[in-house]
C-alpha positions as CSV (number, residue, x, y, z in Angstrom):
1,X,0.0,0.0,0.0
2,X,1.5,3.4,-0.9
3,X,2.8,5.6,1.9
4,X,0.1,8.0,3.2
5,X,-2.8,5.9,1.8
6,X,-5.6,5.3,4.2
7,X,-6.3,1.7,5.2
8,X,-9.7,0.3,4.5
9,X,-12.0,0.7,7.5
10,X,-12.5,-2.6,9.3
11,X,-16.0,-3.9,10.0
12,X,-17.2,-3.1,13.6
13,X,-18.0,-6.1,15.8
14,X,-20.0,-5.3,18.9
15,X,-18.1,-3.8,21.8
16,X,-17.8,-5.2,25.3
17,X,-17.6,-8.8,26.6
18,X,-19.1,-11.7,24.7
19,X,-22.8,-12.0,25.0
20,X,-24.6,-15.4,25.3
21,X,-24.9,-16.8,21.8
22,X,-22.9,-14.0,20.2
23,X,-20.0,-14.9,17.9
24,X,-16.5,-13.6,18.7
25,X,-14.9,-10.6,16.9
26,X,-15.9,-9.9,13.4
27,X,-17.8,-13.2,13.0
28,X,-20.6,-11.5,14.9
29,X,-21.1,-9.3,11.8
30,X,-21.8,-12.5,9.8
31,X,-24.2,-13.7,12.6
32,X,-26.1,-10.3,12.5
33,X,-26.2,-10.5,8.7
34,X,-28.0,-13.9,8.8
35,X,-30.3,-12.6,11.5
36,X,-31.5,-9.7,9.5
37,X,-34.3,-12.1,8.7
38,X,-36.4,-13.0,11.8
39,X,-38.4,-16.0,10.6
40,X,-40.4,-16.3,13.7
41,X,-41.4,-12.6,13.8
42,X,-41.8,-12.4,10.0
43,X,-39.6,-9.3,9.7
44,X,-36.7,-8.6,7.3
45,X,-34.2,-5.8,7.9
46,X,-33.1,-6.0,4.2
47,X,-36.4,-5.2,2.6
48,X,-35.2,-2.5,0.2
49,X,-32.0,-1.2,-1.3
50,X,-32.1,1.7,1.2
51,X,-32.4,-0.7,4.1
52,X,-29.4,-2.7,2.9
53,X,-27.4,0.5,2.6
54,X,-28.3,1.5,6.1
55,X,-27.5,-1.9,7.6
56,X,-24.1,-2.1,5.9
57,X,-23.2,1.3,7.2
58,X,-24.2,0.4,10.7
59,X,-21.9,-2.6,10.6
60,X,-19.0,-0.5,9.3
61,X,-19.2,-2.2,5.9
62,X,-20.6,0.7,3.9
63,X,-19.4,2.5,0.7
64,X,-16.5,4.6,-0.3
65,X,-13.7,3.6,-2.8
66,X,-10.9,1.4,-1.6
67,X,-7.9,3.3,-0.1
68,X,-5.3,2.5,-2.8
69,X,-7.5,3.6,-5.7
70,X,-9.3,6.7,-4.2
71,X,-8.7,8.7,-7.4
72,X,-9.7,6.0,-9.8
73,X,-13.1,6.3,-11.5
74,X,-15.8,4.3,-9.7
75,X,-17.5,1.4,-11.4
76,X,-21.2,2.1,-12.3
77,X,-22.1,-0.9,-10.2
78,X,-20.5,0.7,-7.1
79,X,-22.3,4.0,-7.5
80,X,-25.2,2.9,-5.2
81,X,-27.0,0.0,-3.9
82,X,-29.4,-1.4,-6.5
83,X,-32.2,-3.9,-6.6
84,X,-29.7,-6.4,-8.0
85,X,-27.4,-5.8,-5.1
86,X,-30.3,-6.5,-2.7
87,X,-31.1,-9.7,-4.4
88,X,-27.5,-10.8,-4.2
89,X,-27.3,-9.9,-0.5
90,X,-30.4,-11.9,0.3
91,X,-29.1,-14.8,-1.7
92,X,-25.8,-14.7,0.2
93,X,-27.6,-14.5,3.5
94,X,-29.8,-17.5,2.8
95,X,-26.8,-19.5,1.4
96,X,-24.9,-18.8,4.7
97,X,-28.0,-19.8,6.7
98,X,-28.0,-23.1,4.9
99,X,-24.4,-23.7,5.9
100,X,-25.2,-22.7,9.5
101,X,-28.0,-25.2,9.4
102,X,-25.6,-27.9,8.4
103,X,-23.4,-27.0,11.3
104,X,-26.3,-27.8,13.7
105,X,-27.9,-30.7,11.8
106,X,-25.5,-33.4,12.9
107,X,-26.4,-32.7,16.6
108,X,-30.1,-32.1,16.0
109,X,-30.6,-35.7,14.9
110,X,-34.3,-36.5,14.5
111,X,-35.5,-33.8,16.9
112,X,-39.1,-32.8,16.4
113,X,-39.4,-29.6,14.5
114,X,-35.8,-29.6,13.3
115,X,-34.8,-28.5,9.9
116,X,-33.6,-31.3,7.6
117,X,-29.9,-31.0,6.8
118,X,-28.6,-30.6,3.2
119,X,-25.9,-32.6,1.6
120,X,-24.9,-29.4,-0.4
121,X,-25.3,-26.7,2.2
122,X,-22.9,-24.4,0.5
123,X,-24.2,-25.1,-3.0
124,X,-25.2,-21.5,-3.8
125,X,-22.0,-19.9,-2.4
126,X,-19.6,-20.5,-5.3
127,X,-21.8,-18.6,-7.7
128,X,-22.3,-15.7,-5.4
129,X,-18.6,-15.5,-4.4
130,X,-17.5,-15.6,-8.1
131,X,-19.3,-12.3,-8.7
132,X,-17.5,-10.5,-5.8
133,X,-14.0,-9.1,-6.3
134,X,-11.0,-9.2,-4.0
135,X,-7.4,-7.9,-4.2
136,X,-4.1,-8.3,-2.5
137,X,-3.1,-5.5,-0.1
138,X,0.5,-5.1,0.9
139,X,1.3,-3.0,4.0
140,X,4.4,-0.8,4.5
141,X,5.7,-3.6,6.7
142,X,5.3,-6.2,3.9
143,X,2.3,-8.0,5.2
144,X,0.0,-9.3,2.5
145,X,-3.7,-9.6,3.0
146,X,-6.7,-10.4,0.8
147,X,-9.2,-7.5,1.0
148,X,-12.4,-6.6,-0.8
149,X,-11.9,-4.7,-4.1
150,X,-14.1,-1.9,-5.3
151,X,-16.7,-0.2,-3.2
152,X,-20.4,-0.2,-2.4
153,X,-22.5,-3.3,-1.7
154,X,-20.4,-5.7,-3.7
155,X,-17.3,-4.9,-1.6
156,X,-19.3,-5.1,1.6
157,X,-20.6,-8.6,0.7
158,X,-17.0,-9.6,-0.2
159,X,-15.9,-8.5,3.2
160,X,-18.6,-10.7,4.8
161,X,-17.2,-13.7,2.9
162,X,-13.6,-12.8,3.9
163,X,-14.7,-12.8,7.6
164,X,-16.2,-16.3,6.9
165,X,-12.8,-17.4,5.4
166,X,-10.9,-16.1,8.4
167,X,-13.3,-17.9,10.8
168,X,-12.8,-21.1,8.8
169,X,-9.0,-20.7,9.4
170,X,-9.2,-20.0,13.1
171,X,-11.7,-22.7,14.0
172,X,-14.7,-20.6,14.9
173,X,-16.8,-21.0,11.8
174,X,-18.2,-24.5,12.7
175,X,-19.4,-23.1,16.0
176,X,-21.7,-20.6,14.3
177,X,-24.9,-22.4,13.7
178,X,-28.6,-21.8,12.8
179,X,-31.2,-22.9,15.3
180,X,-32.5,-26.4,14.3
181,X,-36.1,-25.3,14.8
182,X,-37.7,-24.8,11.4
183,X,-39.8,-21.9,12.6
184,X,-36.7,-20.1,14.1
185,X,-33.3,-20.7,12.3
186,X,-31.8,-17.9,14.3
187,X,-28.0,-17.8,14.0
188,X,-26.2,-18.4,17.3
189,X,-22.6,-19.2,18.4
190,X,-22.2,-22.5,20.1
191,X,-19.8,-22.1,23.1
192,X,-20.5,-25.5,24.5
193,X,-17.3,-27.5,25.2
194,X,-18.6,-30.4,23.1
195,X,-19.9,-28.2,20.2
196,X,-23.2,-30.1,20.3
197,X,-25.6,-27.2,20.6
198,X,-28.4,-27.2,18.1
199,X,-30.9,-24.7,19.5
200,X,-30.5,-21.0,19.9
201,X,-32.2,-21.3,23.3
202,X,-32.9,-24.6,25.2
203,X,-35.5,-22.8,27.2
204,X,-37.5,-21.8,24.1
205,X,-36.7,-23.8,20.9
206,X,-35.3,-26.8,22.8
207,X,-38.3,-26.9,25.1
208,X,-40.7,-26.7,22.2
209,X,-38.9,-29.6,20.4
210,X,-39.1,-31.7,23.6
211,X,-42.8,-30.9,23.9
212,X,-43.5,-31.9,20.3
213,X,-41.6,-35.1,20.8
214,X,-43.6,-35.9,23.9
215,X,-46.9,-35.2,22.3
216,X,-45.9,-37.3,19.3
217,X,-44.9,-40.2,21.6
218,X,-48.2,-40.0,23.4
219,X,-50.2,-40.1,20.1
220,X,-48.2,-43.1,19.0
221,X,-48.8,-44.9,22.3
222,X,-52.6,-44.3,22.2
């Protein structure tokens, strides 16, 4: 990176000590991204291009050209968040949710109300990732890093996938899961020593699953 150039702003994880169910560091941004859709409440924080813009900015992922090419002309696709950007963001969110479901499916087993696992959980990710650009950034100290290229929504989504890549390298990715309850699928971080958590809350979703299993057993016995 040339001397005097600004470094790209890093995404902002939540400050303070870890909260129950919250992923560590920047991985919490991926968790919050998946949880922009609240299946149980029927609400979606990404319901328009403007809403996507606002959400990305709140996470520290928003616009601006990359630091090394501030004077270069901006691509038309980077000029603003479009309906196509929104569709791609939603597709990425749901592809990530499918992967998080697969992280929990092995421990959910045949639990009542659980989402069925998929043999190709990440099937949609390659196509989405192929459309997102990255570049190599070299610091003054000679450190080389892969960073998002360009600006706008496409760069923000690339940063989300780079956080996923880093989590895969440091061993935290498999602990980020989607609740096994089909009517929930909330992303949570499994901090259990055995990594066997499959519900975002044992008191709520876990209890509901046990109640369903009990009622099913009673009906079978009658």
